[in-house]
C-alpha positions in Angstrom: -18.7 24.2 -41.5 -20.8 23.0 -38.6 -18.1 20.5 -37.5 -15.5 23.3 -37.6 -17.8 25.7 -35.7 -18.5 23.1 -33.1 -14.8 22.5 -32.5 -14.2 26.2 -32.2 -17.1 26.5 -29.6 -15.5 23.6 -27.6 -12.1 25.4 -27.6 -13.7 28.7 -26.6 -15.5 27.1 -23.6 -12.3 25.4 -22.5 -10.2 28.5 -22.9 -12.6 31.1 -21.5 -13.0 29.6 -18.0 -10.6 32.2 -16.6 -12.9 35.1 -17.6 -15.3 34.5 -14.7 -12.3 34.0 -12.4 -10.9 37.5 -13.4 -14.4 39.0 -13.0 -14.7 37.5 -9.5 -11.3 38.8 -8.5 -12.1 42.3 -9.8 -15.5 42.1 -8.1 -13.8 41.9 -4.8 -12.9 45.6 -5.2 -15.3 46.9 -7.8 -19.1 46.8 -7.3 -21.2 46.7 -10.4 -19.7 48.4 -13.5 -20.1 45.3 -15.6 -19.7 47.2 -18.9 -16.5 48.8 -17.6 -15.0 45.4 -16.6 -16.1 43.8 -19.9 -14.4 46.7 -21.8 -11.1 46.2 -19.9 -11.2 42.5 -20.6 -11.9 43.1 -24.3 -8.9 45.4 -24.5 -6.7 42.9 -22.8 -7.8 40.0 -25.0 -8.0 41.9 -28.3 -4.5 43.5 -27.9 -6.0 47.0 -27.7 -5.6 50.1 -25.5 -8.5 51.5 -23.4 -9.4 55.1 -22.5 -11.7 55.5 -19.4 -13.6 58.7 -19.1 -15.6 59.5 -16.0 -16.0 62.0 -13.2 -13.7 61.6 -10.1 -14.6 58.9 -7.6 -16.0 56.2 -9.9 -13.2 53.7 -9.3 -11.5 54.1 -12.7 -8.0 53.8 -11.3 -9.1 51.0 -8.9 -10.6 49.0 -11.8 -7.4 49.2 -13.8 -5.3 48.3 -10.7 -7.6 45.4 -10.0 -7.3 44.1 -13.6 -3.5 44.4 -13.5 -3.5 42.5 -10.1 -5.5 39.7 -11.6 -2.9 39.2 -14.4 0.5 38.1 -13.3 2.2 40.8 -15.4 4.5 43.7 -15.0 2.5 46.8 -14.0 3.4 50.5 -13.9 1.3 53.4 -12.9 2.3 56.8 -14.4 0.6 59.9 -12.9 0.4 62.4 -15.8 1.1 66.0 -14.8 1.7 69.3 -16.7 5.5 69.2 -16.0 5.9 65.6 -17.1 8.7 65.1 -19.8 8.9 62.5 -22.6 12.1 61.1 -20.9 10.1 60.6 -17.7 7.9 58.2 -19.7 10.1 56.4 -22.2 13.5 56.8 -20.6 16.7 58.6 -21.6 20.5 58.4 -22.2 22.7 59.0 -19.2 26.3 60.2 -19.7 29.0 58.4 -17.7 31.9 60.9 -17.2 34.4 58.1 -16.2 34.0 56.1 -19.4 32.8 59.0 -21.6 29.9 56.9 -22.9 26.2 56.9 -22.7 24.0 54.3 -21.1 20.3 53.8 -21.6 17.9 54.2 -18.7 14.5 52.8 -19.6 11.4 54.5 -18.4 8.2 53.1 -16.8 6.6 52.5 -20.2 8.7 49.3 -20.3 6.0 47.2 -18.6 3.2 45.0 -19.8 0.2 46.9 -18.3 0.5 50.7 -18.1 -1.9 52.9 -16.1 -1.7 56.4 -17.6 -3.6 58.2 -14.9 -5.2 61.5 -15.9 -3.6 61.3 -19.3 -5.0 64.6 -20.5 -3.0 66.5 -17.9 0.3 66.0 -19.8 1.3 68.4 -22.6 1.4 67.4 -26.3 5.1 66.4 -26.4 4.4 63.7 -23.8 1.3 62.5 -25.6 3.3 62.2 -28.8 5.9 60.1 -27.0 3.2 57.5 -26.3 2.2 57.2 -30.0 5.1 55.0 -31.0 4.7 52.8 -27.9 0.9 52.4 -28.4 1.0 51.7 -32.2 4.4 50.1 -32.8 4.9 48.4 -29.4 8.4 49.8 -29.4 10.3 52.9 -28.1 13.2 54.8 -29.6 15.8 56.2 -27.2 18.7 58.0 -28.9 19.7 55.9 -31.9 18.3 52.6 -30.7 14.8 51.2 -30.9 13.7 48.8 -28.1 10.7 46.5 -28.3 8.2 46.6 -25.5 7.3 43.5 -23.5 4.3 41.5 -24.7 1.5 41.7 -24.1 1.6 45.5 -23.9 -1.5 47.5 -23.0 -2.1 51.2 -22.1 -5.1 51.8 -19.8 -5.7 55.6 -19.5 -8.1 57.6 -17.4 -9.3 61.1 -17.9 -11.7 63.5 -16.2 -14.3 65.1 -18.5 -15.4 68.0 -16.3 -12.1 69.7 -15.3 -10.6 72.1 -18.0 -7.9 73.9 -16.1 -4.5 72.3 -16.5 -5.7 69.8 -19.1 -4.7 69.2 -22.7 -7.2 67.7 -25.2 -5.8 64.5 -26.6 -4.8 64.7 -30.3 -7.0 62.9 -32.7 -4.1 60.7 -33.8 -3.6 59.5 -30.3 -7.3 59.0 -29.6 -7.5 56.8 -32.7 -4.8 54.5 -31.1 -7.2 53.6 -28.3 -9.4 50.6 -29.3 -12.1 51.5 -26.8 -13.3 54.7 -25.1 -15.4 53.6 -22.1 -17.8 56.0 -20.4 -17.8 55.3 -16.7 -21.2 56.1 -15.2 -22.5 56.4 -11.6 -23.5 53.2 -9.8 -27.2 52.5 -8.9 -28.5 53.2 -5.4 -28.3 49.5 -4.6 -24.7 49.3 -5.8 -23.7 52.4 -3.9 -25.1 50.9 -0.7 -22.9 47.9 -1.3 -19.9 50.2 -1.9 -20.6 52.0 1.4 -20.8 48.8 3.3 -17.6 47.4 1.8 -15.4 50.4 1.4 -16.4 52.8 4.3 -13.4 51.9 6.5 -10.1 53.5 7.2 -7.9 50.6 6.1 -8.4 48.9 2.7 -6.0 46.7 0.7 -6.0 45.4 -2.8 -6.6 41.7 -2.0 -6.6 40.2 -5.5 -4.9 37.0 -6.6 -3.6 36.6 -10.2 -5.5 34.1 -12.3 -3.7 34.2 -15.6 -0.1 34.8 -16.9 1.0 37.0 -19.9 2.0 33.8 -21.8 -1.5 32.4 -21.4 -3.0 35.7 -22.6 -0.9 35.4 -25.8 -2.2 31.9 -26.4 -5.8 33.0 -25.8 -5.4 35.7 -28.4 -4.6 33.0 -31.0 -7.8 31.3 -30.1 -9.8 34.5 -30.4 -8.4 34.9 -33.9 -10.1 31.7 -34.9 -13.6 32.8 -33.8 -15.9 32.6 -36.8 -17.2 35.8 -38.4 -19.7 35.5 -41.2 -19.3 37.6 -44.4 -22.6 39.3 -43.6 -21.3 40.4 -40.2 -18.1 41.8 -41.9 -20.4 43.7 -44.3 -22.3 45.1 -41.3 -19.2 46.3 -39.6 -18.0 48.1 -42.8 -21.5 49.6 -43.3 -21.5 51.0 -39.8 -18.1 52.6 -40.2 -18.7 53.9 -43.7 -22.1 55.4 -42.5 -20.1 57.7 -40.2 -18.3 59.1 -43.3 -21.0 59.0 -46.0 -24.3 59.0 -44.0 -26.3 60.1 -47.1 -25.5 56.8 -48.8 -27.4 55.0 -45.9 -30.3 57.6 -45.9 -29.1 59.2 -42.7 -29.9 62.9 -42.2 -26.8 63.6 -40.2 -24.4 64.7 -43.0 -24.3 68.3 -41.6 -23.3 67.1 -38.2 -20.2 65.0 -39.0 -16.9 66.7 -39.8 -14.9 63.5 -40.0 -16.0 59.9 -39.7 -14.3 56.9 -38.3 -11.0 55.6 -39.8 -10.3 52.1 -41.2 -8.6 51.4 -37.8 -12.2 51.5 -36.4 -13.2 48.8 -38.8 -10.3 46.6 -37.8 -10.8 47.2 -34.0 -14.6 46.6 -34.3 -14.0 43.2 -35.8 -11.3 42.2 -33.3 -13.2 43.5 -30.3 -16.4 41.7 -31.5 -14.5 38.4 -31.5 -13.1 39.2 -28.0 -16.7 40.0 -26.8 -18.0 36.7 -28.2 -15.1 34.9 -26.4 -16.2 36.5 -23.1 -19.7 35.3 -23.8 -18.3 31.8 -24.4 -19.2 31.6 -28.1 -17.1 30.6 -31.1 -18.9 32.9 -33.5 -19.9 36.6 -33.7 -23.5 37.7 -33.8 -24.9 41.2 -34.7 -25.6 41.9 -31.1 -21.9 41.6 -30.3 -21.3 44.5 -32.7 -24.1 46.6 -31.1 -22.8 46.0 -27.6 -19.2 47.2 -28.2 -19.7 49.4 -31.3 -20.3 52.7 -29.5 -17.1 52.2 -27.4 -15.1 51.7 -30.6 -16.6 54.7 -32.5 -17.3 57.5 -29.9 -13.8 58.9 -29.9 -13.3 58.6 -33.7 -16.1 60.8 -34.9 -15.6 64.6 -35.0 -18.7 66.7 -35.1 -19.2 70.0 -36.8 -19.9 73.4 -35.3 -23.5 73.0 -36.5 -23.8 69.8 -34.4 -22.6 71.7 -31.4 -24.9 74.6 -32.0 -27.8 72.1 -32.4 -26.7 70.2 -29.3 -26.3 67.0 -31.3 -23.7 64.9 -29.6 -21.4 62.0 -30.9 -23.6 59.7 -28.8 -26.7 60.9 -30.7 -25.0 60.3 -34.1 -23.8 56.8 -33.1 -27.3 55.9 -31.9 -28.8 57.0 -35.2 -26.2 55.0 -37.1 -26.9 51.8 -35.2 -30.7 52.3 -35.2 -30.9 52.8 -39.0 -28.1 50.8 -40.7 -29.6 47.5 -41.7 -28.8 44.6 -39.5 -28.0 41.2 -41.2 
């Protein structure tokens, strides 16, 4: 076992050299926000979609564009608006009167990295059009189903403070996102750096690609080989089950949880933990990996009760209690 783990560690160190290169490239445009950058990298390496939530002006869109620029992949930005139609997203059939036949016009979703900007501004029928693309990596137009290019990743942004002209994302779609990242304000020191670097009338996205989509697919195969002990797997399952049956783990939060996390949370937590270990240059997962990325996996999958809202108990409070009190291996 030790020989196998040693060889995995060596492979991880050799394969993960590009991580710092990507961080350096993104760092040319983004000051601080290490947790945000790590979350975007985890989504990219773990074959997951990422939802970014934060008030305007925190460089959510810039972070996504910087990540896309550091990967030599097809990139499309889609600005979600209330009048957006599903055909504007996935494409449609166009009638040719001369031949009397239909031809397929593919939409902007046929790219490898998609920025869904202000995703909660589009109505439900547009949100549902994304479901097949996000889960099945394919799109159906008319009678034909078209596979999406690989790797395929949706990076979506939303503003938590504006209510007018927005549509809450359906729970089924939220569950498709591997991570929901809360983007916070920078520190005073970071904001001073932002002022010095960005307070000018002309700015350009000066980022060089450091990895190709083909290389990303190979890296994902390496991540699958990262070692996860049986005790770590039990810990992951305990955390997720504790959100559904808190009394079983002696947590006094039963009245605050309407629905707990789904089995997709268990799968995503395991894959994301391996990706986080890869970013750290390790060939094995430790409990701290689970703690670092666990809240980002769970926060959009737990639905609280009216009693929780009345008692001002938030999802973040529930997650903190679960991680504080579920036994760590």
